[in-house]
Each structure stands twice: as C-alpha cells, then as structure tokens.
C-alpha positions in Angstrom: 122.2 24.9 -75.0 120.9 25.5 -71.4 123.3 26.2 -68.5 122.3 23.1 -66.6 119.6 20.5 -66.7 118.7 17.2 -65.3 119.3 14.3 -67.6 117.6 11.7 -65.5 119.0 9.3 -62.9 120.5 12.2 -61.0 122.8 13.1 -63.9 123.2 16.8 -64.6 124.4 18.4 -67.8 126.4 21.6 -67.6 127.1 24.1 -70.4 130.6 23.3 -71.7 132.7 25.3 -74.2 133.6 22.2 -76.2 130.1 22.1 -77.4 130.9 24.9 -79.8 133.9 23.0 -81.1 131.7 20.0 -81.8 129.4 22.3 -83.7 132.3 23.7 -85.7 133.5 20.2 -86.6 130.0 19.2 -87.7 129.7 22.3 -89.9 133.2 22.2 -91.4 133.7 18.5 -91.7 130.3 17.6 -93.2 131.1 13.9 -92.6 134.6 14.0 -94.1 136.3 13.3 -90.8 135.5 11.6 -87.5 136.1 13.6 -84.3 138.2 12.1 -81.4 137.5 13.8 -78.1 140.4 13.1 -75.8 140.6 13.7 -72.0 140.7 12.2 -68.6 137.9 10.1 -67.2 135.0 11.8 -65.4 135.4 15.2 -67.1 132.1 14.9 -68.9 133.1 13.7 -72.4 130.4 11.1 -72.9 127.7 13.4 -71.4 128.4 16.4 -73.6 128.8 14.2 -76.8 125.5 12.5 -76.1 123.8 15.8 -75.4 125.3 17.1 -78.7 123.9 14.0 -80.5 120.4 14.6 -79.0 120.4 18.3 -80.0 122.0 18.3 -83.4 121.0 15.0 -85.1 117.8 13.2 -85.9 119.0 10.0 -84.3 122.2 8.6 -82.8 123.7 5.4 -81.5 126.1 5.4 -78.5 128.4 2.4 -78.3 130.0 2.3 -74.9 132.9 -0.1 -75.4 133.4 -0.4 -71.7 130.1 -2.2 -71.6 129.5 -3.4 -75.1 128.7 -7.0 -75.8 131.1 -9.4 -77.6 128.7 -9.5 -80.6 128.9 -5.7 -80.9 132.7 -5.7 -80.7 132.9 -8.4 -83.3 131.0 -6.4 -85.8 134.1 -4.2 -86.3 136.5 -7.0 -87.0 135.2 -7.2 -90.6 133.8 -4.0 -92.1 133.8 -5.2 -95.8 130.0 -5.2 -95.7 128.9 -1.9 -94.2 125.2 -2.5 -95.0 125.4 -5.5 -92.7 127.2 -3.6 -90.0 124.6 -0.8 -90.0 121.7 -3.2 -90.1 123.1 -5.0 -87.0 123.7 -1.8 -85.1 120.2 -0.6 -85.8 118.8 -3.9 -84.7 120.9 -4.3 -81.5 120.4 -0.6 -80.4 116.9 -0.3 -81.7 117.6 3.0 -83.4 116.8 4.0 -87.0 119.8 5.6 -88.7 119.1 8.4 -91.2 121.6 9.0 -93.9 123.6 12.3 -93.2 121.3 13.0 -90.3 122.5 10.5 -87.7 125.6 10.2 -85.5 127.4 7.1 -84.2 129.4 7.6 -81.0 132.3 5.3 -80.1 132.6 5.8 -76.4 135.9 4.7 -74.8 137.1 3.8 -78.2 140.5 2.7 -77.0 138.9 -0.4 -75.6 138.0 -1.6 -79.1 140.9 -0.8 -81.4 139.2 -2.4 -84.4 136.4 0.1 -84.2 138.9 2.9 -84.3 140.6 1.4 -87.3 137.2 1.0 -89.0 136.7 4.8 -88.9 138.6 5.1 -92.2 136.0 3.0 -94.1 133.1 4.5 -92.2 134.0 8.0 -93.0 134.7 7.1 -96.6 131.2 5.6 -96.8 129.9 9.1 -95.7 126.4 7.9 -94.6 126.7 9.0 -91.0 128.9 11.1 -88.7 131.2 9.7 -86.1 132.5 10.9 -82.8 135.0 8.9 -80.7 135.9 9.5 -77.0 139.0 8.2 -75.3 140.3 8.5 -71.8 142.8 7.7 -69.1 144.4 4.5 -70.3 146.6 5.7 -73.1 145.0 5.4 -76.4 148.5 4.7 -77.8 148.7 1.4 -75.9 145.9 0.0 -77.9 146.8 1.0 -81.4 150.1 -0.8 -82.0 148.5 -3.4 -84.3 146.0 -1.2 -86.1 146.1 1.5 -88.8 145.4 4.9 -87.3 142.8 6.6 -89.5 144.0 9.8 -91.1 140.3 10.9 -91.3 140.4 11.5 -87.5 140.4 15.0 -86.1 141.3 15.4 -82.5 140.1 17.8 -79.8 141.2 17.9 -76.2 138.7 18.3 -73.4 139.6 19.4 -69.9 137.8 19.7 -66.5 135.5 22.7 -66.2 137.4 26.0 -66.3 136.6 29.0 -64.1 134.1 30.4 -66.6 132.3 27.1 -66.9 132.2 26.8 -63.1 130.6 30.3 -62.9 128.0 29.2 -65.4 127.3 26.1 -63.4 126.6 28.2 -60.2 124.4 30.6 -62.1 126.8 33.5 -62.8 126.9 34.6 -66.4 127.9 38.2 -65.6 131.4 38.0 -64.0 133.5 36.5 -66.7 132.4 38.8 -69.5 133.4 41.6 -67.1 136.8 39.9 -66.5 137.3 39.6 -70.3 136.4 43.3 -71.0 138.8 44.5 -68.2 141.6 42.3 -69.5 141.2 43.4 -73.0 141.1 47.1 -71.9 144.1 46.6 -69.6 142.2 47.8 -66.5 141.2 46.5 -63.1 137.8 45.4 -62.0 138.0 47.4 -58.7 139.1 46.2 -55.3 135.6 45.2 -54.1 134.8 43.2 -57.2 138.2 41.7 -57.2 137.7 40.4 -53.6 134.4 38.9 -54.7 136.0 37.3 -57.8 138.8 35.9 -55.7 136.4 34.3 -53.2 134.6 32.7 -56.2 138.0 31.6 -57.6 139.2 30.1 -54.4 135.9 28.2 -54.2 136.6 26.9 -57.7 140.0 25.8 -56.6 138.5 23.8 -53.8 135.6 22.2 -55.6 137.5 21.8 -58.9 136.1 21.3 -62.4 135.0 17.7 -62.4 131.3 17.8 -63.3 130.3 15.2 -60.7 132.0 17.2 -57.9 130.5 20.5 -59.1 127.0 18.9 -59.2 127.5 17.6 -55.7 128.5 21.0 -54.4 125.5 22.7 -56.0 123.2 20.1 -54.6 124.5 19.9 -51.1 126.8 22.9 -50.4 128.8 20.4 -48.4 132.6 20.1 -48.9 132.8 16.7 -47.2 130.5 15.2 -49.8 132.4 16.9 -52.6 135.6 15.6 -51.2 134.2 12.0 -51.2 133.3 12.4 -54.9 136.9 13.5 -55.6 138.3 10.6 -53.6 136.3 8.2 -55.7 137.7 9.8 -58.9 141.2 9.6 -57.6 140.7 5.9 -56.7 139.4 5.3 -60.2 142.5 6.9 -61.8 144.8 4.9 -59.6 143.1 1.6 -60.5 143.5 2.5 -64.2 147.2 3.4 -63.7 147.7 -0.2 -62.7 146.5 -1.2 -66.1 149.1 1.1 -67.6 151.8 -0.1 -65.3 151.2 -3.1 -63.1 154.4 -2.4 -61.1 152.6 0.5 -59.4 155.2 3.1 -60.4 152.7 5.2 -62.3 150.5 5.4 -59.2 153.4 6.4 -57.0 154.5 9.1 -59.5 150.9 10.4 -59.6 150.3 10.4 -55.8 153.6 12.2 -55.2 152.7 15.3 -57.4 151.7 17.5 -54.4 154.8 16.5 -52.3 157.1 17.2 -55.3 155.7 20.7 -55.8 156.0 21.3 -52.1 159.7 20.8 -52.3 160.0 23.8 -54.6 162.7 22.0 -56.6 163.6 22.9 -60.1 162.2 19.6 -61.4 160.2 16.6 -60.5 162.7 14.4 -58.6 161.9 10.9 -59.7 164.6 9.4 -57.4 162.7 10.8 -54.4 159.7 8.7 -55.4 161.2 5.6 -57.0 164.5 4.5 -55.5 167.4 4.6 -57.9 165.3 5.8 -60.8 166.1 8.6 -63.1 163.8 10.7 -65.2 165.6 9.7 -68.4 164.8 6.1 -67.7 161.1 6.7 -67.3 160.3 8.9 -70.3 157.8 6.4 -71.7 156.0 6.0 -68.4 155.8 9.8 -68.0 154.4 10.0 -71.5 151.7 7.5 -70.5 150.8 9.6 -67.5 150.5 12.8 -69.5 148.6 11.0 -72.3 146.1 10.0 -69.7 145.4 13.8 -69.3 145.2 13.3 -65.5 148.5 15.1 -65.1 150.0 18.1 -66.9 153.7 18.2 -67.6 155.7 21.4 -67.8 159.0 20.9 -69.4 162.2 22.9 -68.9 163.0 24.9 -72.0 166.8 25.2 -72.6 166.6 28.2 -74.8 163.5 30.4 -74.2 162.4 31.7 -77.5 159.2 31.6 -79.6 160.0 28.0 -80.7 159.6 26.6 -77.2 158.7 23.1 -78.2 161.9 22.7 -80.1 164.0 23.5 -77.0 162.3 21.4 -74.3 164.2 19.0 -72.1 162.2 15.8 -71.8 164.2 14.7 -68.7 163.5 17.9 -66.8 159.9 18.5 -66.0 157.3 19.3 -63.3 154.0 17.6 -63.0 150.7 19.2 -62.1 147.2 17.7 -61.7 144.7 18.3 -64.4 142.2 19.6 -61.8 143.2 21.7 -58.8 140.1 20.4 -56.9 141.5 16.9 -57.2 144.9 18.3 -56.1 143.5 19.6 -52.8 142.0 16.2 -52.1 145.1 14.2 -53.2 147.2 16.2 -50.7 145.2 14.7 -47.8 144.1 11.4 -49.5 145.4 9.2 -46.7 143.7 11.2 -43.9 140.2 12.0 -42.9 138.5 15.0 -44.5 138.4 16.8 -41.2 142.2 17.0 -41.3 142.2 18.8 -44.7 142.7 22.3 -43.4 143.2 23.5 -47.0 139.4 24.0 -47.4 139.1 26.4 -44.5 142.4 28.2 -45.1 142.0 28.7 -48.8 138.3 29.7 -48.6 139.2 32.3 -45.9 142.3 33.5 -47.8 144.6 32.4 -45.0 146.7 30.1 -47.1 150.3 29.9 -45.8 153.1 30.9 -48.2 154.4 27.3 -48.4 151.1 26.2 -49.9 151.4 28.7 -52.7 151.9 25.9 -55.2 148.2 25.4 -55.2 148.1 28.6 -57.2 150.8 27.3 -59.4 148.8 24.2 -60.2 145.7 26.2 -61.0 147.7 28.5 -63.4 149.0 25.4 -65.1 145.5 24.0 -65.4 144.2 27.3 -66.9 147.1 27.6 -69.4 146.7 24.0 -70.6 142.9 24.3 -71.0 143.5 27.4 -73.1 145.6 25.4 -75.5 149.1 26.2 -74.3 151.9 23.7 -73.8 153.6 24.2 -70.5 157.2 25.3 -70.2 159.4 26.8 -67.4 162.9 28.0 -67.2 165.7 28.1 -64.6 169.1 29.8 -64.7 171.8 30.4 -62.2 172.1 33.6 -60.1 175.4 35.4 -60.0 175.6 35.9 -56.3 174.6 32.5 -54.8 174.2 28.8 -55.5 170.5 29.2 -56.0 168.7 29.4 -59.3 166.3 31.9 -60.7 163.1 30.2 -61.9 160.3 31.5 -64.2 157.2 29.4 -63.4 155.7 29.4 -66.9 156.5 30.7 -70.4 154.1 31.0 -73.3 154.7 32.1 -76.9 152.8 35.0 -78.4 153.3 36.7 -81.7 156.9 35.5 -82.2 157.7 36.6 -78.7 157.6 35.0 -75.3 155.6 35.9 -72.1 157.1 34.8 -68.8 154.8 34.3 -65.8 155.8 34.3 -62.1 153.0 33.1 -59.8 152.6 34.7 -56.4 150.1 33.6 -53.8 151.1 36.3 -51.3 153.9 38.9 -51.3 154.1 40.1 -54.9 156.4 43.1 -54.7 159.5 40.9 -55.0 159.9 39.1 -58.3 163.6 38.7 -58.7 163.4 35.8 -61.1 161.1 37.6 -63.5 163.3 40.8 -63.3 166.5 38.8 -64.0 164.8 37.0 -66.9 163.6 40.3 -68.3 167.2 41.6 -68.3 168.6 38.5 -69.8 166.1 38.1 -72.6 164.7 41.6 -73.1 164.6 41.4 -76.9 162.5 38.3 -76.9 159.8 39.4 -74.5 156.3 40.6 -75.4 154.9 41.0 -71.9 156.0 39.9 -68.4 153.3 38.8 -66.0 153.1 38.6 -62.2 150.1 36.4 -61.6 148.7 37.1 -58.2 145.5 37.6 -56.1 145.0 41.3 -56.3 143.5 43.5 -59.0 144.9 44.1 -62.5 147.7 46.7 -62.5 150.7 47.7 -64.7 154.0 49.4 -64.2 156.7 50.1 -66.8 158.1 46.6 -66.6 155.3 44.1 -65.6 151.6 43.4 -65.9 150.1 42.3 -62.5 147.4 39.9 -63.4 144.7 38.5 -61.1 144.9 34.7 -61.3 141.3 34.4 -62.6 142.5 36.2 -65.8 145.2 33.7 -66.6 143.2 31.9 -69.3 143.0 35.2 -71.3 146.7 35.7 -71.8 
C-alpha cells in the first residue's frame, strides 16, 4: 500500500498500520467472522476500510448507515431470505457481488442495530466477507434490543501514531532507527535526538487525525490545522449531546486539560459538575471512554501483573485520544493567535506547568500500542503529599512503572520510592523524557518517542 495518495475530492489516503490487521483477519478468518473496527470519528476508519476493499477484493459494497435510505435499512429487518437481500443490495448499489471475492462494509453500524444483528446469519451464509465500523456514540447504546453476534471479531483503531505521522511526511528512515536503538538498549546520539524531538513536538501539535495531517502537509499552516481540529472537537461535542442531552458529557470532556493542569491524583468530578461524585457517574464515564475520544487511566490499588483485577473505577484520570486535539481544546474558547502552545512547544520552551502535554502523548502512545492505562499513588512518610507513578504496564508477569518528565529529569522521587516499595515485582523502571536513551543501575531513561516500543 502506498504511503499517501489522492483518492479524489481532496481526500488523501495515508498508510496505516491497521491495514496489516485487516489483512491478517481476511487470511485467518476466511469468512468465518466479521470484523468490527472501533474508534473515534475522523480517525480514518472508513477511508482505510474502503481502501482495503478496493485493493483486496474483486468488488465491494459500502453501506454508510449515517446516510443510507430507509429502504436499505429495512432490508436488514428480515434476513430470512438472503438471496433477496443480496439481490436488492446489488441493484441499489449497482455492484456485482462475487462469491468469496466480495466485501460488504457496514459503515457506522451502530446507527442500524438490525444490520449488526444480521451479521450472524450473513457470516453463516459464508458467501461474502463483512467489515463493520463504529464510532463515537457508544455502540452499546444501540444494542440493548438485539443479539450481539458471536461471529464478530473486534479491533481498535486510533489516531495516527508517531511512526504513521513520519510516514505521512515522507520519513521512512527515522522510526526503524528508533526501534533498532531501543532493542539494542542504546541512544540515537544527541544530534539525531534533537532532530527526532523536533519532529515529535511537531506531531504533538498537529496530532494524528488524518484530516489535520493532510492540511498540515498541504498548507504548512498551523492556523488552518487548528481550524480542522476545532471542527472535529465541535463534532465530538455535538455527538456527546446524543449520549447525554444534559450536557454533562460535554463538560467532562472539555475539562480534561484543566483537570490535568491541577496535577491532582484523580479527575475531580465535583470540580466540573457541582455536587457530583465519580462513583455516581460511572456509566457516563464508560460512555465517554467507549467513544474512544478520551482515554481513562484507572488507579490500581495493588500494583502487580494482574493490573485489571485491581483497578478502582471511581479513581481515574482522563486524557484525550489525540494530543493534537488536546492542544486545541486547551484554547478552544480563544482565537488561535492566543494559543502560545504552538510556538512554545515547537521551540522547546514549554513551561514546566504544561508538562501534562507530554503525559497526554504518553497515554496516547501506550493505548495505541494495546495497553490499558493504570497509575498508582501512595503516601509519603515525611509529608502530607503523595507519591504518584504516572503509568504502569504489565510485562512478563512483572510491572514497569513510568514517570513522565518534560523538563528536569534528575529528580524522580516517586519512581524511586515505588521501586523500593515493590522491588520484587518490577521488570524495568522508566523515566520518560526528552533527551537521548540512557541507563543507570536503577532506571532506563527513555526518549518520549520510544514509548510505544516498551
């Protein structure tokens, strides 16, 4: 698949890693399961699935349930006669379906629950392959009255990661070097690290939403990129009102940067919604995280290899799925000219109190690499303050704590105290920072652009 190409009407197709997962599903499943591609809106799900259909099948039909006619939707209310269903689809979409060589795509499938329920019969019939996409408005909200097909395999899609961003801007060399150095436990060199950090800061500003990346490549204009991201944020907020007409979901989403800025040990719901407690909003938080627009890191009460079994659902932090959107959300109610983050971050003059930008991008990289997000706090002996480990991941029946540093990295008291407290459980301790790879007897100092390789 090419790095980038124009698909007409101004639409650009970027190389995405999920394409290989689609190929793997097609080869291994051989029509015995449908694939559900989940993710937030505007991350490129429909584009990459349609490109996959064009490249890997003789023909395909894409049914966009956000725009499908009533007559198309009604076809799925009764699937007792599949010959009739397929005949109608071929007539209405003017496409000839070829047995075992055609794909049918259910785009935004959550908007037509009966189509999703029909997947069971369609897969059993085995004539064609099926891919579903779902986004933003929780798929769970639209399945309470249907039978979820067990023949459905799920795969999560995220905004473009740093390697995909480098591919988009024409750099196929840097990330293989990053990977080799990480695997060898060695640095890339100060000069190369400075160059990679400049590229990574650019990635943090533009983000990984394909439309924003395309605008940046076309115009090299941050203002125009920011307008694209504002449009995406407005789209998300409009959809949140469908999840929760009271507006609480929108308020919780908009407050993510301010909550991280407080440097508190949890997202303080009462600071956003008066008299509310996190425990009372677990379902709403679940809807937000299901939308994949936000990432939730849960406090783990007993940090060991079974992290999921020890998470506290009422103690969490929220991050945005895309750090580029994060930089825009912080200044959403002001003009772009007031967004000093672009200049400060690009020139590596970010103040220490804005270091949570790096925390967000670490969360984004860990999640896109398949990790659930967990953190841990515990009291200090000498003061009323707590130690806090920003992230913990499980590896080989051990745990790896991460402390994120945007500036001064020599002091990492929380990581040190955690290491003393749980030394027998730890595989590696990481200080994630902006300088080159280094090691001492206790810690691995990891440049932030290597986070996805942990």
